[in-house]
N, C-alpha and C positions, 0 to 999 in steps of 0.2 A: 225431752218429753216422752221417752220410751225406755223401758227397763226390760232388756232382753231376757234376763234371768227369770223375772216374774212371768213374762209372756211364755217362755219355754216351759216353765214348771207347770203352769196351769194348762197350757195346751196339751202337754204330754199326759197329764192326769185325765183331762177330759177325753183325750184320744183313746186311752186304754179303757175308760169307763163306757163311753158311748160306742166305741168299737165299730168304726165305719166298715172295715172288711167283714166283720161278723154280721152287721145289720143288712148287708147286701143280699144274701140268700133269703133272709126273712122278708125283706121288702119285695123280692121277686115272688115269693110264695103268697104274700098277701095281695099282690096286685096282678097276679097272673090271670090271663084271659081278658084283660082290659086293653084297649087300644094304647099305642105308645104315647099319644097325646095326653090321655088320661093318666097314665103312669107318671109322666113328667109333671103334671099338675099336682098329683098326690105327693110326689117327692118334695115339691115346693111347699105344699100345705103342711106336711109333717115337720119340715125344718122350721117353718114360721111358728107352729104351735110350740115346738120344743124351745125355741128362742124366747117366745113370750113368757113361758113358765119360768125359764132360767132367769130372765131379766127381772121379773117380779120379785123372785126370791133374792136376787142379787141386790136390788134396790131397797127392798123392805125387810131384808133378812134380820137386821138388828132390831127393828120394831117388833117383828114376830117373836124373836127370842125374848125381848123384854116383856111382851104380853104374856108369854108362857112361863116366864121366870126360869129360863134355861140359860146356864152359863156356857161360855165358849168352850172351856175344857170338856164339859159334858157333851157338847155337840161334837167336838173333835173325836171323843171316844166312841160315841154312837155312830158317827160318820165312818170312823175306821172299821167298826164292826160291819156296817152296811157294805163298805167297799170290799171287805174280806169275803162276805157272802157272794158278792158279784164276781170276785176273783175266782172263788171256788167253782162257781157256775161256768166261768170261761174255761177253767182248767179241765173240768169234768165233761163239758159239753152241754149244749142246750137241748134237752130232750123234750121240752114242753113248748116248742115253737108254735105260735098261734096259727091256726088254719085260716085259709082264705074265706072271707064272707062277702057276698055281693050286696047285702042288705044294709050295710053301714059304711060310713066313710072311715076306712081303716087308717087314713092319713092322720086323723085326729086321735083316735084310740083304736088299737094300742100303739101305733107307730110314734106319733108325737109325744104321747104320754101314756104309759110309763117307759116304753122301750128306749126312747132317746132321752127325754127329760125325766130320768128316774131319780130315786132318792140319793144315789151316790153322786150324780152330777150336781144335784141341787145343793147338797151339803158341801161339796168341794167349792162351788162358786161362792156360797155364803162365807166360807172360811177364807177364801182368797180375797174377797172384798174387805173382810174384817182386817186382814193382815196387811193390806196394801196401804202404805204410808206415803202420802204425797201425790201430786198430780200425775207424775210419770208412771208410778205403780198402778194407779187407778186406770189410766189410759191403757196400759199394757194388759191389765186384767180384761177389760172390755174388748180390746182388740183380739185377745186370745179366744174369748167367747165367740166373737163374730167369725174369726178364722176357722174355728172348729165347726161351726154350723155350715160354713161354705164347703168344708171338706165333706161333711155329711151329705149335703145336697149333691155335690159332685159324685160321691160314691153311689148314691141312689139313682141319680140322673143317668149315669153311664154304667149302671149295674150290669147290663147285658154284656158290655165290652169287657168289664173287669172280670166277670166270671169266665169269659173265654180265655183271658190272659193268665190268671193265677189258678184257675181250676178249683175244684172242691178241696183238693189237698192243700193248696196254698191258703185258702180261707181258714182251714182247720189249724194250720201251722201258725199263722198270724194271730189267731184267736188264743191259742195256747201260750204264745209268747206274751201277749197282752195280759193274760191271767197271771203269769209269773211276775210281771212288772207291777201290776196292780196290787197283788198280795203284799209285796214289799212296801209299797206306798201306804197301804192300809195299816200294816203293823207299825210303821214309823209314825203314822198319825195317832194311833192309840198310845204309843210311847210318849209322844209330845203332849197329849192330853193328860196322861197320868203325871208327867213331870210338872205340868202347870198346876195341877191340883196339889201336889206335894209342896211346891214352892209357895203357893198361896195359903197353905195351912199354917 
């Protein structure tokens, strides 16, 4: 009832897209000045919002595609381009990190959506659910999604400790490595989409 290859592939993809080490300084910037108890609650709220968005697209992804008359190869190519843009952003650095605001619940927007549940993560989950054949693969997909959100919650919940351990240089290094890995995944996804279009022609 478990496919480690499916689990590992999706977990790694979501890890480099959602970037827990990279989201840590952003979370700290958005929630700075608030009590630790409020920060912990906002970390939980952000993860719940992201999981809800991802789950809706994971469950209703095919219906959404059918309604919009979008083919899976087209979605793969578009998703690959989106992932490539995110990879370039990771490689070049996030210069437009959002500023803290005390007037809105930043756990919902922008943390939960679109920083965590962004277009790249949504497309990756839809495609993973599409490709998952059998109960074992489906279970592995959803376990990967749950595991990734637990990692995100842990990273934000213990962000102060993580920053002390890996320092700013460590965050930058992990972010750049994630960008390199994500760019390769993005290019492969585009190639797979093009090949499907060619084979179906």
